[in-house]
C-alpha positions as CSV (number, residue, x, y, z in Angstrom):
1,M,-6.9,27.1,96.1
2,R,-4.4,26.2,99.0
3,K,-1.3,25.4,96.9
4,T,-1.6,28.3,95.0
5,F,-1.7,30.3,98.6
6,R,0.8,29.2,99.5
7,I,3.8,29.3,96.3
8,V,2.2,33.2,96.7
9,V,3.7,33.6,100.1
10,I,6.9,31.6,99.2
11,L,7.4,33.8,96.5
12,F,6.8,36.8,98.5
13,L,9.4,36.2,100.4
14,L,11.7,35.4,98.2
15,V,11.5,38.7,96.8
16,F,11.2,40.2,100.2
17,I,14.8,38.6,100.9
18,V,16.4,39.2,97.8
19,I,16.0,42.8,97.2
20,Q,17.1,43.4,101.1
21,F,21.2,43.5,99.1
22,F,20.1,46.6,96.4
23,Q,20.6,49.4,99.5
24,P,21.0,53.0,99.5
25,D,23.3,53.7,100.4
26,K,23.8,55.5,104.4
27,N,23.7,59.1,104.2
28,I,26.7,60.0,107.0
29,S,29.5,61.7,106.6
30,D,31.8,63.1,109.5
31,D,32.7,66.2,108.0
32,S,30.6,68.9,110.5
33,S,32.8,72.6,109.1
34,S,29.9,74.2,107.5
35,H,27.4,73.0,108.9
36,I,24.6,75.4,111.0
37,L,25.0,74.6,114.4
38,E,29.2,74.6,114.1
39,T,29.3,78.3,111.8
40,E,26.1,79.8,114.1
41,Q,25.0,80.8,117.2
42,V,22.0,78.4,117.6
43,P,20.3,78.9,121.1
44,D,19.5,75.0,122.6
45,N,16.1,75.2,122.5
46,I,16.5,76.1,118.4
47,K,19.3,72.7,117.7
48,T,16.2,70.7,119.4
49,I,14.5,71.6,116.3
50,L,16.1,70.9,113.9
51,T,17.2,68.2,115.0
52,N,14.1,66.6,116.2
53,A,12.4,67.7,112.8
54,C,15.0,69.1,110.6
55,L,18.3,67.6,110.0
56,D,17.8,64.4,109.7
57,C,17.0,64.7,105.7
58,H,18.6,68.2,105.3
59,S,21.5,67.6,106.6
60,N,25.4,65.3,105.3
61,N,24.0,62.7,109.1
62,T,20.5,61.0,109.5
63,N,19.4,58.5,112.5
64,Y,18.8,55.7,110.9
65,R,16.4,53.8,113.0
66,W,15.9,49.5,113.0
67,Y,12.7,50.5,110.8
68,H,14.1,52.5,108.1
69,K,16.4,49.0,107.1
70,P,14.3,46.7,105.5
71,A,13.5,47.5,101.7
72,P,11.2,49.3,100.5
73,V,11.6,51.3,103.5
74,S,14.9,52.6,102.5
75,W,14.2,53.0,99.0
76,I,11.2,55.6,100.0
77,V,13.7,56.9,103.0
78,N,16.7,57.7,101.3
79,K,14.1,59.3,98.2
80,H,13.6,61.9,101.4
81,I,16.7,62.3,102.1
82,V,17.7,62.7,99.1
83,T,14.5,65.4,98.4
84,G,15.3,67.4,101.1
85,K,18.6,67.8,101.0
86,E,18.8,69.2,97.4
87,E,15.9,71.9,98.7
88,V,18.9,72.8,101.6
89,N,21.6,70.7,103.1
90,L,22.2,72.8,106.1
91,S,25.7,70.8,106.5
92,D,27.2,73.0,103.8
93,W,24.8,76.1,105.3
94,G,29.2,77.7,106.3
95,E,29.4,77.3,102.1
96,F,25.9,79.7,101.3
97,D,26.3,83.4,100.9
98,I,24.9,85.4,103.1
99,F,21.8,86.5,100.9
100,D,20.9,82.7,100.0
101,K,21.2,82.6,104.3
102,I,18.8,84.9,105.0
103,G,16.4,83.3,101.7
104,T,16.7,80.4,103.8
105,L,15.6,81.6,106.5
106,E,12.9,82.6,105.5
107,E,11.8,80.1,103.5
108,M,12.1,77.5,106.7
109,C,10.0,79.9,108.7
110,T,7.9,80.2,106.2
111,E,7.5,76.3,105.8
112,T,6.6,75.3,108.9
113,K,4.3,77.8,110.1
114,R,2.3,77.2,106.8
115,K,3.5,72.7,108.5
116,T,4.7,71.5,105.4
117,M,7.7,71.1,106.5
118,P,8.4,68.5,108.5
119,L,6.3,66.1,105.8
120,K,3.6,64.9,107.9
121,S,5.1,60.9,107.5
122,Y,7.9,62.0,108.7
123,T,5.9,63.4,111.7
124,T,3.6,60.3,111.9
125,I,6.7,58.6,113.0
126,H,9.2,60.7,115.2
127,R,6.5,62.2,117.1
128,K,9.3,64.4,118.6
129,A,9.7,66.2,115.5
130,K,6.3,67.9,115.4
131,L,6.4,71.1,116.3
132,S,4.1,73.0,118.4
133,D,2.5,76.5,116.8
134,E,5.0,77.7,119.9
135,Q,7.8,76.0,118.8
136,I,7.0,77.1,115.4
137,A,7.0,81.1,117.2
138,E,10.3,80.7,117.9
139,F,12.4,78.8,115.5
140,C,10.2,81.9,113.1
141,D,11.8,84.5,116.1
142,W,15.3,83.4,116.0
143,S,15.3,83.4,112.5
144,E,14.1,86.3,111.8
145,K,16.8,87.8,113.7
146,L,19.7,85.7,112.8
147,G,18.6,87.1,109.1
148,K,19.1,90.8,110.1
149,E,23.1,89.7,112.3
150,L,23.4,88.4,108.8
151,L,22.6,91.5,107.1
152,K,24.4,94.2,109.1
153,S,27.5,91.8,109.0
154,M,27.2,92.5,105.7
155,K,27.5,95.9,105.5
156,E,29.5,96.1,108.2
């Protein structure tokens, strides 16, 4: 029994070590020319919300922490990033047309109001990402205001 347990532990450790060599590519880019924080006038409180709650998964730059590095956690984090960027990539904001921007702003507000974004699995570890009702209201007010400004600029 003891020998079997020892073999299982050694095999587990070997597998854990081997999988560390199979890491996904990091989500890091130097190009920020189309990023929402570069192309729009974003107030500081909204920048904080976006940075803490959205941009790790919905941009081309993820702030990796030490606990994101070991596999299989790195694979799970990468899956969240890929899925998030498929939904909306705020690093490509400047390339969106006005209707896509307005629709994205409305959807972002709706998702935060429903508290489906940011994901609970993300807010459990990243406490600053958990949005208060006040932050959600501020974010939705800003997104509605920006949507109206974008619509107005299209009519001019």
